Steps between C-alpha positions, in 0.01 A plus 500: 500500500448128468184331374403136524627255237140434396433868430833530319417199279150626426637841401753328273222303328300822458803662336538206260138530393534876455794443267297252294221755463741774398650274234153420365428872477783531246370224276283551193399144418140378534590249774599784732139563600456146625836524677393832653184344643699208641767714667248754629324211672832385645568852627156521656557172681837622621347822629251283689792323667711810553241728662443287811872428529574870512230545762621210715875471447641449851823688431332788323222552754760567769575831330168680455640785292662262250192282497273797424731632232528166322122457516448850362742448212363157416145638501598787268664257258205261517249782445687625193512147366127450557417822314725401211353153470143630525569757229692260279356151488701280266242527222544881487877542500515549123234774495744772603854365536643838600250546785546137607878542521461828692274328751745210530789744560303658786461159664869428442594826671291413806666159501845656469431721802374202700805290418738789561357537851514124560864494394598793718305404811449124488795380296256344251565594137296428191803345340 
């Protein structure tokens, strides 16, 4: 299935931001908290751009089943991310590093499933 170039580009930017956040999650320096806040804000802005594009993509909306499935998978990923960020604001990530990493892995798994589906059905990979 083909999606519009705009949706493809916005998904690619989302993937780039995800990778930045994952890299920050591996850091232990004090500056990582400020970086985490910055990149979380970037991700939030990208979600704000991506959500309406998914809803309105002219190529995607021609196939209702694919459109619904992408929306469902994006919503699941976004919900998991929201729970993680609400539970782990940047100021708390050092309180329980094991629990923080477990929560982050859960979000990464939801993301992996989203990107796997996008690759198989839309030809859009996380890269």
